[in-house]
VOGUKE-379232 format. One record per residue (C-alpha): residue in one letter; x, y, z. Coordinates in steps of 0.02 Angstrom, whole numbers, padded with zeros to 5 digits, always signed. Example, Ala and Ser with C-alpha at 12.3 -4.5 7.8 and 13.67 -1.06 7.14 Angstrom:
BEGIN
A+00615-00225+00390;S+00684-00053+00357;
This chain:
BEGIN
M+03474-02417-04273;N+03396-02385-04106;R+03240-02282-04101;R+03056-02307-04065;W+02966-02267-04225;G+02806-02316-04307;K+02809-02390-04481;S+02840-02261-04614;A+02719-02218-04752;Q+02818-02332-04868;A+02797-02483-04752;R+02724-02641-04830;A+02746-02830-04825;A+02885-02903-04933;T+02871-03048-05055;S+02999-03188-05064;E+03058-03127-05234;E+03091-02954-05163;I+03190-03029-05019;V+03301-03127-05139;E+03331-02973-05247;L+03364-02863-05093;R+03489-02987-05021;A+03588-02986-05182;R+03592-02795-05189;W+03643-02777-05006;Q+03779-02907-05022;A+03848-02810-05169;R+03854-02650-05065;W+03946-02730-04918;P+04120-02680-04983;D+04063-02499-04999;A+04002-02502-04818;L+04170-02569-04760;H+04263-02438-04863;A+04167-02300-04771;W+04276-02342-04621;G+04438-02353-04718;A+04515-02457-04855;S+04592-02578-04728;T+04431-02617-04634;R+04393-02803-04632;L+04241-02895-04565;H+04158-03056-04621;A+04000-03042-04726;P+03839-02991-04639;S+03697-03108-04594;L+03555-03054-04710;R+03403-03135-04634;G+03245-03174-04731;P+03079-03250-04677;E+03161-03422-04675;S+03269-03366-04527;G+03116-03337-04419;P+03078-03179-04319;S+03219-03099-04221;D+03202-03055-04037;V+03313-02901-04048;G+03174-02778-04091;S+03267-02693-04233;F+03292-02714-04420;A+03483-02706-04400;W+03599-02750-04257;F+03779-02790-04216;S+03839-02927-04098;L+03999-02887-04005;G+04008-03068-03948;D+04000-03142-04123;V+04072-02985-04208;E+03938-02995-04339;V+03817-02877-04427;S+03638-02943-04445;I+03499-02871-04552;D+03315-02918-04552;L+03277-02895-04737;G+03091-02912-04711;Q+03088-02763-04593;V+03202-02666-04709;L+03075-02680-04849;E+02929-02646-04733;R+03009-02483-04677;G+03059-02431-04852;L+03246-02437-04820;G+03295-02545-04969;E+03396-02406-05051;H+03498-02366-04895;A+03610-02520-04890;V+03775-02428-04869;A+03711-02314-04731;V+03631-02454-04629;L+03776-02577-04651;A+03908-02445-04617;H+03816-02393-04459;E+03823-02570-04391;I+04006-02587-04439;G+04034-02428-04340;H+03993-02520-04179;H+04145-02627-04215;V+04261-02489-04274;C+04206-02333-04180;S+04095-02362-04027;P+04099-02465-03923;G+04220-02572-04024;D+04236-02721-03907;L+04150-02799-03759;L+04267-02725-03627;T+04241-02548-03693;A+04054-02581-03698;G+04061-02631-03515;R+04161-02477-03465;L+04043-02368-03564;A+03889-02447-03482;A+03968-02423-03310;Q+03990-02237-03344;V+03813-02221-03410;R+03749-02307-03253;L+03839-02179-03145;G+03766-02038-03248;L+03588-02106-03233;V+03608-02125-03044;D+03453-02230-03010;L+03384-02276-03182;D+03471-02442-03211;E+03332-02501-03326;H+03387-02371-03455;V+03574-02408-03457;A+03568-02516-03614;L+03462-02388-03705;V+03569-02237-03662;S+03731-02330-03697;N+03669-02375-03870;L+03603-02200-03906;W+03773-02128-03862;S+03866-02250-03975;D+03741-02218-04115;L+03767-02030-04100;L+03956-02048-04120;V+03944-02176-04262;N+03816-02077-04361;D+03910-01913-04344;R+04072-01994-04402;L+03988-02069-04555;Q+03887-01915-04602;V+04028-01788-04583;R+04190-01881-04619;A+04136-02021-04737;G+03997-01932-04830;V+03870-02071-04795;D+03694-01999-04793;L+03626-02055-04623;A+03504-01909-04624;A+03414-01990-04770;V+03386-02146-04665;W+03304-02043-04526;R+03197-01950-04651;T+03137-02115-04723;L+03092-02181-04553;G+02998-02024-04509;P+03000-01919-04350;P+02982-02000-04177;L+02822-01990-04077;P+02789-01818-03998;T+02800-01897-03825;D+02969-01976-03862;H+03071-01833-03789;V+03234-01930-03783;M+03234-01978-03967;R+03179-01803-04018;L+03326-01733-03920;V+03449-01853-04003;L+03385-01812-04178;R+03386-01626-04142;T+03568-01650-04092;D+03600-01732-04261;E+03518-01583-04347;I+03637-01464-04259;L+03789-01572-04297;W+03744-01585-04481;A+03679-01406-04504;L+03503-01464-04549;P+03344-01362-04524;A+03262-01381-04354;G+03129-01515-04360;S+03187-01597-04521;L+03230-01755-04425;A+03158-01729-04251;G+02988-01671-04309;P+02898-01508-04270;G+02943-01414-04110;P+02960-01368-03975;H+03135-01441-03959;H+03259-01453-03816;E+03377-01327-03894;A+03493-01300-03746;E+03517-01485-03714;A+03538-01524-03899;G+03671-01390-03919;L+03763-01458-03768;L+03755-01638-03832;A+03821-01582-04002;R+03975-01513-03914;V+03992-01673-03813;A+03985-01780-03970;R+04126-01682-04052;A+04230-01667-03893;Y+04224-01854-03860;A+04216-01917-04039;D+04369-02026-04011;D+04336-02064-03827;P+04168-02152-03810;V+04193-02200-03628;G+04245-02024-03576;G+04086-01941-03638;A+03959-02076-03595;G+03926-02022-03415;G+03897-01840-03462;F+03781-01890-03604;A+03679-01994-03481;M+03668-01848-03358;V+03590-01738-03492;L+03464-01871-03541;R+03414-01921-03364;P+03280-01787-03332;L+03196-01830-03498;L+03198-02016-03459;V+03109-01982-03295;R+02961-01898-03383;D+02967-01991-03549;E+02815-02100-03581;P+02861-02286-03585;T+02824-02366-03753;G+02879-02545-03735;G+03049-02555-03651;G+03229-02516-03695;S+03265-02675-03795;R+03169-02606-03945;W+03293-02464-03958;C+03454-02561-03959;D+03550-02623-04110;Q+03692-02697-04007;H+03653-02874-03956;E+03752-02989-03841;Q+03749-03176-03810;P+03686-03233-03638;G+03823-03296-03524;T+03964-03201-03606;A+04099-03141-03485;V+04183-02971-03497;P+04366-03003-03452;G+04454-02853-03378;L+04300-02756-03323;A+04289-02809-03141;D+04455-02731-03092;D+04452-02584-03215;Q+04470-02425-03112;S+04411-02312-03254;A+04238-02390-03243;V+04203-02302-03077;E+04271-02129-03115;A+04137-02001-03071;P+04065-01923-03231;V+04056-01734-03252;H+03903-01647-03319;P+03944-01574-03492;A+03897-01399-03433;L+04040-01410-03308;D+04161-01505-03419;R+04308-01400-03479;R+04333-01520-03623;V+04157-01475-03684;V+04133-01292-03639;G+04312-01237-03609;A+04340-01093-03487;M+04151-01069-03469;A+04154-01218-03349;D+04242-01108-03221;L+04107-00972-03223;P+03981-00968-03079;P+03800-01007-03127;T+03683-00861-03159;A+03496-00840-03141;D+03476-00871-03327;D+03551-01043-03305;A+03416-01098-03183;T+03276-01116-03311;P+03137-01243-03283;D+03191-01335-03439;S+03374-01345-03388;S+03440-01523-03381;L+03564-01479-03244;D+03461-01481-03085;S+03535-01477-02911;S+03552-01665-02898;D+03646-01673-03063;A+03761-01533-03008;D+03799-01622-02845;A+03836-01782-02938;S+03949-01697-03063;T+04053-01611-02931;S+04065-01759-02811;S+04237-01821-02767;R+04310-01957-02874;P+04335-02131-02802;S+04495-02161-02708;A+04641-02239-02799;G+04617-02423-02825;S+04426-02417-02824;T+04335-02536-02940;L+04158-02594-02970;S+04082-02691-02825;P+04018-02866-02864;A+03838-02801-02862;D+03881-02655-02978;Y+03977-02773-03091;A+03825-02887-03103;A+03714-02736-03144;V+03829-02685-03286;L+03830-02861-03355;R+03640-02863-03351;S+03635-02702-03450;L+03748-02783-03581;G+03634-02934-03589;T+03776-03052-03544;T+03711-03127-03382;T+03573-03107-03254;D+03643-03222-03119;P+03727-03119-02981;R+03822-03271-02917;E+03898-03305-03088;A+03944-03122-03101;A+04021-03127-02927;A+04125-03280-02974;Q+04195-03185-03123;W+04228-03032-03011;Y+04332-03132-02886;R+04422-03224-03026;E+04482-03059-03099;H+04527-02980-02932;A+04620-03135-02875;R+04719-03145-03037;K+04841-03007-02990;H+04873-03086-02820;L+04899-03266-02876;V+05042-03352-02790;P+05122-03521-02827;F+05046-03654-02717;P+05157-03766-02607;V+05233-03914-02698;R+05334-04052-02618;T+05487-04122-02708;V+05500-04313-02705;R+05612-04437-02794;R+05533-04547-02925;S+05517-04732-02880;Q+05675-04835-02911;E+05662-04956-03057;P+05761-05121-03052;L+05872-05150-03205;L+05946-05321-03256;A+06136-05303-03249;G+06189-05484-03284;Y+06205-05654-03197;D+06303-05720-03048;V+06337-05900-02999;W+06206-05975-02884;D+06279-06093-02755;V+06215-06205-02619;G+06170-06096-02472;D+06095-05957-02579;D+05909-05927-02573;L+05823-06054-02686;A+05700-05920-02743;D+05844-05825-02824;L+05890-05970-02939;D+05852-05925-03119;W+05803-06094-03193;T+05777-06027-03368;A+05951-05952-03381;T+06026-06107-03298;M+05948-06231-03423;L+05996-06120-03569;A+06177-06123-03510;S+06184-06314-03491;P+06059-06458-03485;I+06160-06533-03344;V+06126-06444-03179;L+06280-06434-03067;P+06255-06321-02916;G+06392-06193-02904;L+06449-06227-03083;T+06303-06209-03206;T+06170-06132-03093;V+06150-05942-03104;Q+06049-05803-03025;R+06006-05629-03089;R+06102-05474-03034;Y+06008-05308-03028;D+06055-05125-03027;T+05932-04984-02989;D+05883-04821-03077;D+05836-04677-02964;G+05713-04607-03093;G+05812-04456-03149;D+05756-04279-03107;P+05645-04247-02956;Q+05456-04246-02987;R+05349-04096-02932;V+05197-04157-02837;P+05071-04019-02796;V+04982-04018-02630;D+04793-04026-02650;L+04687-03895-02562;D+04539-03930-02448;L+04458-03759-02427;Y+04319-03713-02304;L+04234-03542-02310;D+04122-03469-02175;S+03963-03390-02245;S+03869-03359-02083;G+03777-03199-02042;S+03937-03115-01982;M+04013-03131-02156;P+03971-03010-02298;D+03884-03080-02450;P+04021-03098-02582;A+03895-03058-02720;A+03848-02890-02642;S+04015-02812-02596;G+04198-02855-02608;A+04232-02977-02465;P+04416-02997-02417;I+04379-03171-02349;A+04306-03230-02514;L+04448-03148-02609;A+04573-03241-02500;G+04485-03404-02542;A+04490-03364-02727;I+04676-03327-02719;L+04715-03490-02629;A+04603-03595-02741;L+04660-03522-02908;S+04842-03530-02855;A+04819-03714-02812;L+04734-03752-02978;R+04869-03661-03073;S+05002-03772-02995;G+04911-03928-03051;A+04831-03967-02883;R+04650-04014-02853;V+04532-03915-02742;Q+04385-03960-02634;A+04288-03803-02586;T+04154-03808-02451;T+04049-03657-02399;W+03961-03674-02232;S+03852-03583-02108;G+03731-03664-01985;P+03689-03849-01966;Q+03641-03927-02133;Q+03692-03767-02224;V+03834-03833-02329;A+03872-03806-02513;G+04026-03844-02615;T+04111-03949-02745;G+04073-04114-02657;G+04249-04177-02684;F+04416-04130-02757;T+04409-04057-02932;R+04507-03962-03064;D+04354-03863-03118;A+04390-03679-03077;D+04211-03626-03113;A+04141-03752-02989;V+04266-03695-02857;L+04223-03511-02881;R+04037-03548-02873;A+04068-03627-02703;I+04170-03478-02645;V+04033-03350-02685;A+03892-03455-02609;H+03814-03373-02457;F+03691-03430-02323;G+03696-03290-02194;G+03634-03406-02056;G+03709-03474-01896;T+03883-03542-01870;S+03924-03727-01859;F+04080-03793-01945;P+04046-03950-02052;V+04157-04066-01951;Q+04077-04215-02038;V+04145-04158-02208;L+04320-04136-02135;A+04313-04309-02055;Q+04247-04395-02211;T+04380-04315-02320;H+04532-04353-02213;L+04482-04485-02084;G+04351-04585-02178;D+04365-04664-02348;G+04460-04510-02409;R+04361-04469-02565;R+04482-04476-02710;P+04513-04321-02813;V+04410-04316-02972;G+04508-04396-03113;G+04643-04461-02995;G+04702-04639-02975;L+04791-04715-02827;G+04938-04597-02851;A+04824-04446-02842;A+04736-04515-02688;R+04903-04524-02597;R+04939-04339-02625;A+04961-04228-02473;R+04818-04108-02441;H+04823-03937-02363;I+04673-03888-02256;A+04629-03702-02264;V+04485-03627-02165;I+04424-03449-02196;S+04314-03387-02054;D+04306-03272-01903;D+04268-03313-01721;G+04152-03448-01786;V+04305-03557-01818;T+04289-03610-01635;T+04153-03732-01691;M+04282-03824-01796;F+04366-03888-01638;T+04213-03917-01530;D+04102-04021-01646;G+03993-03871-01690;Q+03978-03797-01516;W+04030-03620-01468;F+04106-03666-01299;L+04254-03774-01253;P+04199-03928-01155;E+04275-03969-00987;G+04440-04059-01007;F+04458-04002-01187;D+04611-04082-01269;P+04652-03997-01436;R+04759-04145-01490;T+04610-04265-01497;T+04488-04160-01599;V+04433-04209-01774;A+04520-04053-01840;A+04687-04101-01761;R+04678-04282-01821;A+04623-04227-01995;V+04768-04107-02022;E+04889-04242-01968;A+04812-04367-02088;A+04806-04241-02230;G+04995-04227-02227;G+05001-04054-02306;G+04977-03942-02155;G+04836-03823-02116;T+04799-03637-02117;L+04664-03536-02029;V+04629-03371-02116;L+04521-03272-01995;N+04432-03106-02008;T+04501-03048-01842;S+04647-02948-01777;S+04668-03061-01624;V+04727-03236-01667;E+04816-03288-01508;R+04668-03381-01431;Y+04652-03492-01584;V+04834-03548-01590;A+04819-03656-01434;M+04659-03743-01492;A+04723-03778-01669;P+04882-03885-01663;G+04947-03916-01838;Y+04870-03757-01909;D+04951-03589-01945;V+04836-03446-01899;H+04827-03283-01998;G+04718-03129-01974;V+04650-03050-02134;T+04542-02895-02113;D+04574-02791-02270;A+04649-02798-02443;Q+04824-02752-02386;S+04830-02887-02252;L+04765-03007-02383;V+04914-02971-02496;T+05031-02991-02348;F+04952-03158-02306;A+04966-03219-02485;R+05150-03176-02494;D+05187-03257-02325;F+05091-03411-02376;A+05191-03429-02537;R+05358-03402-02449;R+05321-03522-02307;L+05233-03665-02394;W+05294-03659-02573;G+05470-03589-02566;Q+05537-03727-02455;D+05486-03907-02419;R+05441-03911-02234;R+05480-04096-02212;S+05638-04124-02310;G+05707-03948-02298;Q+05746-03955-02484;E+05713-03798-02583;T+05591-03821-02725;H+05588-03727-02888;G+05432-03700-02991;
């Protein structure tokens, strides 16, 4: 349940004996609540919390967690509000968030994204409005189709405060849907009749499509939210509760999340052919919820094909769901999902396994053969009398080539420019950051290790601090941003490939001998990679003697410069050993990824042998 109410006239403190008795009665009614959604509905038993569980921080007497897929009831509050006899209605309502709306975390995210578009600039109310919309659909389904008396629950709780315009509108909508007298749930008038009638049509039109109707529902509520008196924040309204840090897989690249909502008054699915009629003077009443700004929003063009939430919008939706408040963590998830569809196999080099010597038998050892080859043990076992050339023997060996070839992935040493010329990956989709995510995740998928270093000006360096298999750590490095000057961290490049060569995390000597591919994602600032941090080429500049040139030779896996520029010719001469690519948009990014896979993975550049992965 999700409304701001005072305690009802029946409210009182509960004794421990009453809590025990109430828990037993509500547990017994759980099967009936499940059956309200169909004979095949299954869900594990609810968490019926008593005083021993401590106070909840949800702000409601009942809530449903999409993360844990669990119904929770605060029995103390149930008794205080006089709801002890409404077990089936309350439990069935919470089950409805699993069965009807939103159903799962991805749908909840898509629904919240649509509500956010409908509210335009009222992000602080997204959680509230999303929950009100789901409650409206759940309650109507139970009241009308299942015969569960939700109206009795509202009557027990009592009407909302006179200043709570939003809740009065929602309850007036319920009265219309259930053919109840005006004011029986919402309290005495005046009521928002036009808006309530419109929302009743929206609820029926989108009964089986929660995401489709969420934006229009939000557009109707927005004017009331602007003038509604605050009474303690949206969290007190919500009975959907998420766990902090929960990801929402599939939301970042879901195109339906950014479809422009249509105001219900202009929605043919809601009002039919009336949506095509021009507005009249009677429509422009002071109390009309469709003002000029709403009309403009509802008729705006839809996003172009392929549009998705930006990293900042994605983070805002996650905040409304209560899953995370860290924009960098949200951005890391955003790039992970967008990179997923572009992942390419990373280059692997085919080598033969080391040859193992196998004992094949014995040959006669004679004078003139190497004394070290004489097998004294076998000689004495053959005869206690040593006669060179007669009883002396030496071992004969064959070799085993190790069988099938072994696939050895090339580790990735990745450097990302986050100077002021680069967009912040957490604010908007940055092709450069996406390219880094594609390279890094492709490398990790092949079994390689990745060192990711984000850099800007002097001393502005962040990253994994070594080679790792931790995808989360790599993505955190990719979305880091300084926005300062430009000075490539030549010292990190030198230490990695020309110094002690920090071993990959978890790798032994074999891992340390792996080839490494150096990839740099930058723009014109890449010049500082070859000039020890300076922007100009010194007199007598020899590109073959730079740290960058010596490092790529020592790495043994080649190098790639991925630059946010359309002119790459000037960088080819200063970067021997590196392949230079220009990446300026999503399409060129895909082209680069395919070329990279074909050139570095499809064929071994040293041996010329084709590899198969």
